[in-house]
C-alpha positions in Angstrom: 0.0 0.1 -0.1 1.4 3.5 -0.8 0.3 6.6 1.0 1.7 10.1 1.0 1.1 11.7 4.3 2.6 14.9 5.7 4.8 15.1 2.7 6.6 11.8 3.4 6.3 9.0 1.0 5.9 5.7 2.7 5.7 2.5 0.7 4.7 -0.5 2.8 2.7 -3.5 2.0 1.1 -4.4 5.3 -2.0 -6.5 4.5 -3.5 -8.5 7.3 -3.9 -12.3 7.0 -5.8 -13.5 9.9 -5.1 -12.8 13.6 -6.3 -9.7 15.3 -8.3 -6.9 13.5 -5.6 -4.9 11.7 -5.0 -1.2 12.4 -4.2 2.2 11.0 -1.1 3.3 12.8 0.2 7.1 12.9 4.0 7.3 13.2 4.8 11.0 13.7 3.4 12.6 10.6 3.3 9.4 8.5 0.1 7.4 8.5 0.5 3.5 7.9 -2.9 1.8 7.0 -3.2 -1.8 7.9 -6.9 -1.8 8.5 -10.0 -0.1 9.8 -8.9 1.0 13.5 -6.4 3.5 14.3 -3.6 3.8 16.8 -1.3 6.8 17.1 2.3 6.1 18.1 3.9 9.6 18.3 7.7 9.7 17.9 8.2 6.1 17.0 10.0 5.3 13.8 8.3 3.0 11.1 10.7 0.2 11.5 9.6 -0.2 15.3 5.8 -0.3 14.2 6.6 -2.9 11.8 8.3 -5.0 14.4 5.6 -4.5 17.0 2.7 -5.5 14.7 4.8 -8.3 13.2 4.6 -7.0 9.7 7.5 -7.7 7.3 8.7 -4.7 5.7 8.2 -5.0 1.8 11.6 -5.7 0.2 12.8 -2.9 -2.3 11.9 -4.0 -5.6 13.9 -3.4 -8.8 12.4 -3.0 -12.2 13.5 -5.2 -15.1 12.5 -4.7 -18.7 10.6 -7.6 -20.6 9.8 -7.8 -24.2 7.5 -10.5 -25.3 7.5 -11.8 -28.9 3.9 -11.1 -29.1 4.6 -7.3 -28.6 4.0 -7.1 -25.0 6.3 -4.9 -23.1 6.5 -5.1 -19.2 8.6 -3.6 -16.5 8.6 -6.4 -13.8 9.8 -5.8 -10.3 11.8 -8.4 -8.3 13.8 -7.7 -5.0 17.2 -6.3 -5.4 19.9 -9.0 -6.1 17.5 -11.1 -8.0 17.0 -11.2 -11.7 14.1 -12.3 -13.9 13.9 -13.4 -17.6 11.5 -15.2 -20.1 12.4 -19.0 -19.8 10.0 -19.8 -22.6 6.9 -18.2 -24.4 4.6 -18.6 -27.2 2.2 -20.8 -25.5 -1.4 -20.4 -24.8 -2.9 -20.6 -21.2 0.1 -22.0 -19.3 -0.8 -23.4 -16.0 0.7 -25.6 -13.3 4.3 -26.8 -13.2 5.8 -30.2 -12.0 9.2 -31.8 -12.1 9.3 -35.7 -13.4 11.3 -38.3 -11.6 14.2 -37.8 -14.2 14.1 -33.9 -13.5 12.4 -32.7 -16.5 10.0 -29.7 -16.2 6.4 -30.4 -17.2 3.5 -28.0 -17.6 -0.1 -27.9 -18.5 -1.7 -25.6 -21.0 -5.5 -25.0 -20.9 -5.6 -23.3 -24.3 -7.9 -20.7 -23.4 -10.6 -19.9 -20.6 -13.5 -21.8 -22.4 -14.7 -25.3 -21.9 -12.6 -27.0 -24.3 -10.7 -30.2 -25.2 -7.7 -28.5 -26.8 -5.5 -28.8 -23.7 -2.0 -30.1 -23.7 0.7 -31.3 -21.3 4.2 -30.2 -22.4 7.8 -31.1 -21.6 10.4 -28.4 -21.6 13.9 -29.4 -23.2 17.3 -28.4 -23.6 18.0 -25.8 -20.7 20.5 -23.0 -21.8 22.1 -22.0 -18.4 23.6 -18.9 -20.0 20.7 -17.6 -21.4 18.3 -18.9 -18.6 15.9 -20.4 -20.9 14.7 -23.5 -22.5 15.5 -23.8 -26.3 12.7 -26.3 -27.0 9.4 -27.8 -25.9 7.6 -31.2 -26.7 4.0 -31.9 -26.6 3.6 -34.9 -24.4 -0.2 -35.1 -24.5 -2.9 -33.2 -26.4 -6.7 -33.1 -26.9 -7.1 -32.8 -23.2 -10.3 -31.4 -21.4 -9.1 -28.3 -19.6 -6.0 -30.0 -17.9 -4.8 -28.0 -14.8 -2.2 -30.1 -13.4 -0.1 -33.2 -13.8 1.8 -35.1 -11.0 4.2 -38.0 -11.0 4.0 -41.0 -8.5 5.5 -44.4 -8.2 2.9 -47.0 -7.6 4.1 -50.6 -6.8 7.4 -50.1 -8.7 5.9 -48.4 -11.7 6.1 -44.7 -12.4 3.0 -42.9 -13.6 2.1 -39.5 -14.8 -1.3 -38.4 -13.6 -3.4 -35.9 -15.5 -6.3 -34.0 -14.0 -9.1 -33.0 -16.6 -12.4 -31.4 -15.7 -14.4 -34.7 -15.9 -11.8 -37.5 -15.2 -8.5 -38.4 -13.6 -6.2 -40.5 -15.6 -2.7 -41.9 -15.4 -0.2 -43.3 -17.9 2.9 -45.4 -17.4 6.1 -43.1 -17.3 9.6 -43.9 -18.1 12.7 -41.6 -18.0 13.0 -39.7 -21.3 9.7 -40.5 -22.6 8.5 -38.2 -25.5 5.0 -39.5 -25.3 3.1 -41.8 -22.9 4.5 -45.4 -23.0 1.2 -47.0 -22.3 -2.5 -46.3 -22.6 -4.6 -44.1 -20.3 -6.0 -45.7 -17.1 -9.0 -43.7 -15.9 -9.1 -43.9 -12.2 -11.8 -41.3 -11.3 -14.6 -39.4 -12.8 -15.9 -36.0 -11.7 -19.0 -33.8 -12.6 -18.1 -31.6 -15.7 -21.0 -29.4 -15.8 -22.4 -26.3 -14.0 -23.2 -22.6 -14.3 -21.1 -20.7 -16.9 -17.5 -19.9 -16.0 -18.1 -16.1 -16.1 -20.9 -16.2 -13.6 -18.6 -17.7 -10.9 -19.5 -21.3 -11.3 -18.3 -24.5 -12.8 -14.8 -24.5 -11.4 -13.3 -26.7 -14.0 -9.9 -27.1 -12.7 -8.7 -30.3 -10.7 -5.7 -30.1 -8.6 -3.3 -33.1 -7.3 -1.2 -33.9 -4.5 0.4 -37.0 -3.1 1.2 -37.8 0.6 2.2 -41.0 2.4 0.7 -43.3 -0.2 -2.4 -41.4 -0.9 -3.7 -39.2 -3.5 -5.5 -36.0 -3.1 -7.7 -34.1 -5.7 -9.5 -30.6 -5.2 -12.9 -30.6 -6.9 -14.4 -27.0 -7.0 -18.0 -26.0 -6.6 -20.5 -25.8 -9.5 -21.5 -22.4 -8.7 -20.5 -18.9 -7.1 -22.7 -19.7 -4.1 -25.4 -22.6 -3.7 -26.2 -25.7 -1.6 -24.7 -28.4 -3.7 -26.6 -31.5 -4.9 -23.5 -33.6 -5.4 -21.4 -34.3 -2.3 -18.3 -34.3 -4.4 -18.5 -30.6 -5.2 -16.2 -28.1 -3.2 -14.2 -30.7 -1.5 -10.8 -32.5 -1.6 -11.0 -36.1 -2.1 -8.6 -38.8 -0.9 -8.0 -42.1 -2.6 -5.3 -44.8 -3.2 -2.9 -44.2 -6.2 -5.0 -46.5 -8.4 -8.2 -44.6 -7.7 -9.6 -47.2 -5.1 -11.0 -46.4 -1.7 -12.1 -42.9 -2.7 -13.7 -40.7 0.0 -14.1 -37.1 1.0 -11.2 -35.6 2.9 -12.5 -32.0 3.6 -15.6 -30.0 2.6 -16.7 -26.4 2.3 -13.7 -25.3 0.1 -15.4 -23.5 -2.9 -12.5 -23.7 -5.3 -8.9 -24.8 -4.0 -7.0 -24.5 -7.2 -3.8 -25.1 -5.4 -3.1 -27.8 -3.0 0.3 -29.2 -1.5 1.6 -31.2 1.3 4.3 -29.5 3.2 5.6 -31.9 5.9 2.5 -33.5 7.5 0.1 -30.5 6.7 -2.1 -30.0 3.6 -2.0 -26.4 2.4 -4.5 -25.0 0.0 -5.5 -21.8 -1.5 -9.1 -20.9 -1.6 -11.0 -18.4 -3.4 -14.2 -16.7 -1.6 -17.6 -16.2 -3.1 -18.5 -13.2 -5.2 -21.3 -10.6 -5.0 -20.6 -9.5 -1.4 -18.9 -6.4 -2.4 -15.4 -5.4 -3.5 -13.7 -6.2 -0.2 -15.7 -9.3 1.3 -15.0 -12.1 1.8 -11.1 -12.5 1.7 -9.5 -15.1 -0.4 -7.6 -17.7 1.8 -4.4 -19.6 2.3 -4.8 -22.2 4.8 -4.0 -25.7 6.2 -6.8 -28.4 5.5 -7.5 -31.3 7.9 -9.4 -34.4 7.7 -13.3 -34.3 8.1 -13.4 -30.5 8.8 -15.9 -28.2 6.8 -14.2 -25.0 5.8 -17.3 -22.8 5.6 -18.6 -22.3 2.0 -21.3 -21.5 1.5 -22.4 -20.8 5.0 -19.6 -18.7 6.3 -16.7 -16.4 5.2 -13.7 -14.9 6.6 -12.9 -11.2 6.9 -10.2 -9.4 8.8 -9.5 -12.2 11.2 -13.2 -13.0 11.8 -15.6 -15.6 10.7 -19.1 -14.2 9.6 -22.2 -16.0 8.8 -23.4 -15.9 5.2 -27.0 -15.1 6.4 -28.6 -15.7 3.0 -27.1 -19.3 2.5 -27.9 -20.3 6.1 -31.5 -19.2 5.7 -31.7 -21.1 2.6 -30.3 -24.2 4.3 -33.0 -24.0 7.1 -35.8 -23.6 4.7 -34.5 -26.7 2.9 -34.3 -28.6 6.2 -30.5 -29.0 5.9 -28.1 -28.9 8.8 -25.6 -26.0 8.9 -22.1 -27.2 9.9 -20.3 -25.6 12.7 -18.1 -22.5 12.6 -15.0 -23.2 10.5 -11.4 -22.4 11.7 -9.7 -19.3 10.8 -7.4 -19.6 7.8 -3.7 -18.7 8.4 -3.6 -15.9 5.7 -6.5 -13.9 4.3 -5.7 -12.2 0.9 -7.7 -9.1 -0.3 -10.9 -10.2 -1.7 -10.8 -11.1 -5.5 -6.9 -11.6 -5.4 -7.5 -15.1 -6.6 -4.6 -17.2 -5.2 -3.8 -20.2 -7.2 -0.4 -22.1 -7.3 2.1 -22.0 -4.7 5.3 -23.6 -3.3 7.2 -23.8 0.1 10.7 -22.4 -0.3 12.4 -24.7 2.1 16.0 -23.7 2.7 16.2 -21.2 -0.1 19.7 -19.5 -0.2 18.4 -15.9 0.5 16.8 -15.3 3.9 14.1 -13.2 2.3 12.4 -16.3 0.9 13.9 -19.1 3.1 11.1 -21.1 4.7 8.4 -19.1 3.4 5.5 -19.7 0.8 5.4 -18.0 -2.5 1.8 -17.7 -3.7 0.6 -16.7 -7.3 -2.1 -14.1 -7.2 -4.0 -14.4 -10.4 -6.0 -11.2 -9.9 -9.6 -10.1 -10.1 -11.5 -10.5 -13.3 -12.6 -6.8 -12.6 -9.4 -5.3 -13.2 -10.3 -1.9 -11.7 -10.3 -3.5 -8.3 -6.4 -3.5 -8.5 -6.1 -6.9 -6.7 -3.6 -9.7 -7.3 -1.6 -9.9 -10.3 1.6 -10.6 -8.5 3.8 -13.3 -6.7 3.7 -12.7 -3.0 5.7 -14.3 0.0 3.6 -15.5 2.9 5.5 -15.4 6.3 4.8 -17.3 9.4 3.0 -14.6 10.9 0.5 -14.8 8.1 1.5 -11.5 6.6 2.5 -11.2 2.9 4.6 -8.9 0.7 5.1 -8.7 -3.1 8.1 -10.5 -4.5 7.2 -10.2 -8.3 5.1 -7.2 -9.2 4.5 -5.0 -12.3 2.1 -7.0 -14.2 -0.8 -4.6 -13.5 -0.1 -0.9 -14.6 -3.7 0.6 -14.7 -7.4 -0.1 -14.2 -8.3 -1.6 -17.6 -7.8 -5.0 -19.1 -5.3 -3.4 -21.5 -3.3 -2.5 -18.5 -3.0 -6.1 -17.4 0.3 -7.3 -18.8 0.0 -10.9 -17.3 -1.6 -13.1 -14.7 0.6 -15.4 -12.6 -0.7 -18.8 -12.2 1.8 -21.2 -10.6 5.2 -20.9 -8.8 7.6 -23.5 -8.1 11.1 -23.5 -6.4 13.7 -24.9 -8.9 16.8 -24.9 -6.7 18.2 -23.1 -3.8 18.8 -19.9 -5.8 16.0 -19.9 -8.4 12.3 -20.6 -9.2 10.1 -20.6 -12.1 6.5 -19.1 -12.5 3.9 -19.1 -15.2 1.7 -16.4 -16.7 -1.5 -18.0 -18.1 -2.5 -14.7 -19.8 0.4 -14.5 -22.3 1.5 -18.3 -22.2 4.9 -17.5 -20.6 7.3 -19.4 -18.3 9.5 -16.9 -16.1 12.6 -17.6 -14.4 13.9 -15.9 -11.3 17.3 -16.3 -9.9 19.7 -14.7 -7.2 23.1 -13.4 -8.3 
């Protein structure tokens, strides 16, 4: 957030993520906004206030000029000492990243935002360490129904690549160096593939994957913006064996968790709040998910560290004679409404202390560009606060001013990471000198 108060420019990104109600703090003649309430801390320097409220100071970001082959020019900002470049471009709707057992980088491409069967799985090839870019790409699979993510897993001695499409989950045998699947598809699960039109906040056609201790987890979004679902599988995370057997519901009340990942023994998920409650409510969330817990949608929502009843939906449930689940737990982090968090990664033992042992989350951004929400990669700290790490995709209030939409982020090694932009079909590479 940038405010100019008393002739002093202060540039601090202090956005509350759970915890106590945030506050607006006045430091001498400089006002720092962190929420609705106000404290006056006369004569205290800004650094002391940041420390007191456990707010990480936003790192100083340095602009780097990027020119895309399609004619888009960007000025992307990353922390000092970091560099950014295009690792590959010219794709369509590039989505989630995964490393194969033999160390190759795979990615999904959903083609466009429509319901289509033109999606692909790519394998990037021939890394140029001097240019920090891939020289080539190979189509591993095509003709897919909105593929969001692939994952690799060894089941009973055989490596498989798992492909999540809107209506089904399949796996193919995988061997090191494969340029196409080495065996036929085995469908191991089916999902509902219909719902309200995408632009009206429904349908949620992506399916996301995670493995942990011999189990496969799949996120299935809701069919609508807000409704009482008729199918139990909607707005849940499903748990099953790697061959699809013994499938059951792990957690419920998750409107659309596009990103899920196990970190240690905790399942983390991004979650997008419902629309049509205004520009600021409810928050989008980043949270841990536990077995047999209902996480609120559509009966509750989170805002500034509090859980609120969604009164219209609770009334609808009572009229239908349906039980309303108990109040859900607070999420560890609440992003500004309509930030649209998607993919993320935990940067365990990164070489730079700025990113070491923190989460990086891709904020895809609001479909209403004028809200100025998201469109960046942010670091989420243990306190639940977050600050921008890659910024500059949004330069104004119209769609023409949106130069990209981050989708997924993946740590590559202790000094670098990749992220995708599904607006321009670009793979970006960020590294520390």
